C-alpha positions as CSV (number, residue, x, y, z in Angstrom):
1,M,-11.2,4.1,10.8
2,F,-10.4,7.3,9.0
3,E,-12.2,8.0,5.7
4,S,-11.5,10.6,3.0
5,E,-14.1,13.0,4.4
6,D,-11.8,13.7,7.4
7,I,-9.5,16.2,5.7
8,S,-10.2,19.3,7.9
9,G,-7.2,21.2,9.2
10,L,-4.6,19.6,6.9
11,G,-2.5,22.6,6.2
12,E,-0.3,22.6,3.1
13,Q,1.1,19.3,1.9
14,P,4.6,19.6,0.6
15,V,3.9,19.4,-3.1
16,T,5.8,22.5,-4.1
17,P,9.5,21.8,-4.3
18,R,11.8,23.4,-1.8
19,P,14.8,25.5,-3.0
20,G,17.2,23.2,-4.9
21,E,14.8,20.3,-5.2
22,K,14.0,18.7,-8.5
23,V,10.4,19.2,-9.7
24,I,8.7,15.7,-9.7
25,E,5.2,15.3,-11.0
26,L,3.0,13.2,-8.7
27,L,1.5,9.9,-9.9
28,V,-1.9,11.4,-9.4
29,P,-2.9,15.0,-8.7
30,V,-2.5,15.9,-5.0
31,D,-6.2,16.6,-4.7
32,K,-6.9,13.0,-5.6
33,Y,-4.5,11.8,-2.8
34,L,-6.2,14.2,-0.3
35,S,-9.8,13.4,-1.3
36,A,-9.1,9.7,-0.8
37,G,-7.5,10.4,2.6
38,V,-4.3,8.4,1.9
39,H,-2.4,10.9,4.1
40,I,-4.6,10.5,7.1
41,G,-2.8,8.8,9.9
42,T,-3.9,7.9,13.5
43,H,-3.4,9.5,16.9
44,I,-0.4,7.2,17.4
45,C,2.9,7.3,15.7
46,T,5.6,4.6,16.1
47,K,9.3,5.4,15.8
48,F,9.4,3.4,12.6
49,M,6.9,5.7,10.9
50,E,8.2,9.1,12.1
51,P,10.2,9.7,8.9
52,F,7.0,9.6,6.8
53,V,5.0,12.1,8.9
54,Y,4.5,15.6,7.5
55,R,3.0,17.2,10.6
56,V,0.7,16.6,13.6
57,R,-2.6,18.3,13.6
58,S,-3.8,20.3,16.6
59,D,-6.1,17.4,17.6
60,G,-3.1,15.1,17.7
61,L,-3.8,13.3,14.4
62,Y,-0.6,12.5,12.5
63,I,-0.6,13.4,8.8
64,L,1.6,11.5,6.3
65,D,3.7,13.2,3.7
66,V,2.1,12.8,0.3
67,R,5.3,13.1,-1.6
68,K,6.8,10.2,0.4
69,I,3.7,8.1,-0.2
70,D,4.1,8.9,-3.9
71,D,7.8,8.1,-3.9
72,R,7.4,4.8,-2.2
73,L,4.6,3.8,-4.7
74,R,7.1,4.4,-7.5
75,I,9.8,2.3,-5.8
76,A,7.3,-0.5,-5.0
77,G,6.1,-0.6,-8.6
78,K,9.7,-1.0,-9.9
79,F,10.4,-3.7,-7.2
80,L,7.3,-5.8,-7.7
81,A,7.6,-5.6,-11.5
82,R,10.8,-7.7,-11.2
83,Y,9.0,-10.7,-10.0
84,E,7.0,-13.4,-11.8
85,P,3.4,-12.4,-11.3
86,A,2.3,-15.9,-10.1
87,K,4.9,-15.8,-7.4
88,I,3.7,-12.5,-5.8
89,A,1.4,-13.0,-2.8
90,V,-0.9,-10.1,-1.9
91,V,-2.5,-10.3,1.5
92,S,-5.4,-8.5,3.2
93,V,-7.2,-9.6,6.3
94,R,-8.9,-6.2,6.4
95,Q,-12.4,-6.2,4.8
96,Y,-11.7,-2.9,2.9
97,G,-8.6,-4.4,1.4
98,K,-10.3,-7.5,-0.2
99,K,-11.6,-5.9,-3.3
100,P,-8.5,-3.7,-4.0
101,V,-6.3,-6.8,-3.6
102,N,-8.5,-8.9,-5.9
103,K,-8.5,-6.1,-8.5
104,M,-4.7,-5.8,-8.4
105,C,-4.2,-9.5,-8.9
106,Q,-6.8,-9.5,-11.7
107,Y,-4.7,-7.1,-13.6
108,I,-1.2,-8.3,-12.6
109,G,-1.8,-12.1,-12.2
110,C,-0.6,-12.3,-8.6
111,K,-2.0,-14.6,-5.9
112,T,-4.6,-13.2,-3.5
113,F,-5.0,-14.0,0.2
114,T,-8.0,-12.2,1.6
115,G,-9.9,-12.8,4.8
116,R,-8.4,-15.1,7.4
117,F,-4.8,-16.2,6.6
118,L,-4.5,-19.9,7.4
119,P,-1.4,-20.8,9.4
120,G,1.2,-22.7,7.5
121,T,0.2,-21.3,4.1
122,F,3.8,-20.2,3.3
123,T,5.6,-22.7,5.6
124,N,4.0,-26.1,5.6
125,P,4.3,-28.0,2.3
126,S,2.1,-30.8,3.5
127,L,-1.0,-28.5,3.6
128,K,-3.2,-28.6,0.5
129,W,-3.4,-24.8,0.5
130,Y,0.4,-24.4,0.7
131,Y,1.8,-21.7,-1.5
132,E,5.5,-20.7,-2.0
133,P,5.8,-17.1,-3.0
134,D,8.9,-15.2,-4.0
135,I,7.6,-11.9,-2.5
136,V,4.7,-10.8,-0.4
137,L,2.7,-7.6,-0.3
138,L,0.7,-6.8,2.9
139,T,-2.1,-4.4,3.4
140,D,-1.5,-4.0,7.1
141,P,1.4,-5.5,9.1
142,R,-0.8,-5.8,12.2
143,A,-3.8,-7.3,10.7
144,D,-1.7,-9.5,8.4
145,A,0.7,-10.5,11.2
146,Q,0.5,-14.3,10.4
147,A,1.5,-13.8,6.8
148,L,4.2,-11.4,7.9
149,K,5.6,-13.9,10.3
150,E,5.6,-16.7,7.8
151,A,7.2,-14.6,5.0
152,A,9.9,-13.5,7.5
153,E,10.5,-17.2,8.5
154,I,11.1,-18.3,4.9
155,G,13.2,-15.3,4.2
156,I,11.4,-13.7,1.3
157,P,11.1,-9.9,0.6
158,I,8.2,-8.2,2.3
159,V,6.5,-5.0,1.0
160,S,3.7,-3.5,3.1
161,F,1.5,-0.5,3.4
162,A,1.9,1.0,6.8
163,D,0.0,3.7,8.7
164,T,1.4,5.8,11.5
165,D,0.5,3.3,14.2
166,N,2.2,0.3,12.6
167,K,5.4,-1.4,13.6
168,T,7.5,-2.3,10.6
169,D,9.7,-5.2,11.9
170,F,10.8,-7.5,9.0
171,I,9.4,-5.3,6.3
172,D,11.8,-4.6,3.5
173,L,9.9,-1.9,1.8
174,I,7.4,0.4,3.6
175,I,4.7,2.2,1.6
176,P,3.3,4.8,4.0
177,G,-0.4,5.4,3.7
178,N,-3.8,5.1,5.3
179,N,-4.3,1.4,5.3
180,K,-7.7,1.5,7.1
181,G,-9.8,3.7,4.8
182,R,-11.9,2.3,2.0
183,K,-11.2,5.0,-0.5
184,S,-7.5,5.2,0.5
185,L,-6.9,1.5,0.0
186,A,-8.6,1.6,-3.3
187,L,-6.5,4.5,-4.6
188,L,-3.2,3.1,-3.2
189,Y,-3.8,-0.3,-4.8
190,W,-5.0,1.3,-8.1
191,I,-1.8,3.4,-8.3
192,L,0.4,0.5,-7.5
193,T,-1.3,-1.8,-10.0
194,R,-0.8,0.8,-12.7
195,Q,2.8,1.4,-11.7
196,V,3.7,-2.3,-11.9
197,L,2.1,-2.6,-15.3
198,R,3.9,0.5,-16.5
199,E,7.2,-0.9,-15.2
200,R,6.6,-4.2,-17.0
201,G,5.8,-2.4,-20.3
202,A,2.2,-3.8,-20.2
203,L,1.1,-0.1,-20.1
204,P,2.9,2.8,-21.8
205,P,4.8,5.1,-19.4
206,N,1.8,7.4,-19.1
207,G,-0.8,4.6,-19.8
208,E,-3.9,4.3,-17.7
209,L,-5.9,1.4,-16.4
210,P,-9.3,0.8,-18.1
211,E,-11.0,1.3,-14.7
212,Q,-11.0,4.2,-12.2
213,P,-9.9,3.9,-8.6
214,T,-13.6,3.9,-7.6
215,E,-13.8,0.4,-9.2
216,F,-11.2,-0.8,-6.6
217,E,-13.3,0.4,-3.7
218,A,-14.9,-2.2,-1.4
219,E,-18.6,-2.1,-1.0
220,V,-19.9,-0.3,2.1
């Protein structure tokens, strides 16, 4: 819905620390976040997402706070790294999320669920496609509503990317971000993949993936 090119009228993102704040280096340069449009919200903002909004543009478009996106990616990296890779389910019904999800699980060893999420996948052991995860990562709580419902039903932790128009019921860890844009999803999943590997020790603290975020981008 919103691509990286839509970055007009952004104003200053809060990357310079306020008085008394600790200087924290972002996981990627702020220009990289902005060019991918990870901060671009929608013209709707739910009460759940208000804490993550930096400002509202004159045209009514909500802009997410890059520092809060960065902070939640760090937290999610630590959180996901605690789990056995094969027990992490990563879900994306959205077309633009398919390749980033597959790339993440290629590096991490998690289980992908892309395209239509079949009912009963997490809840019905009699189904041949049944899978019992220990944690689930969603691309969009609205599009991935069936997976969200089933994960909540079995009582496992739920991590999810969320845009300004998302409700966040049952989500244990929200990662704010543009979960509709092709470039945005690629960068968000690339950063999160790298963070999980760093937290596990599979990459050094400042280690990099062998591929760039562009390799995580879905085909147009």
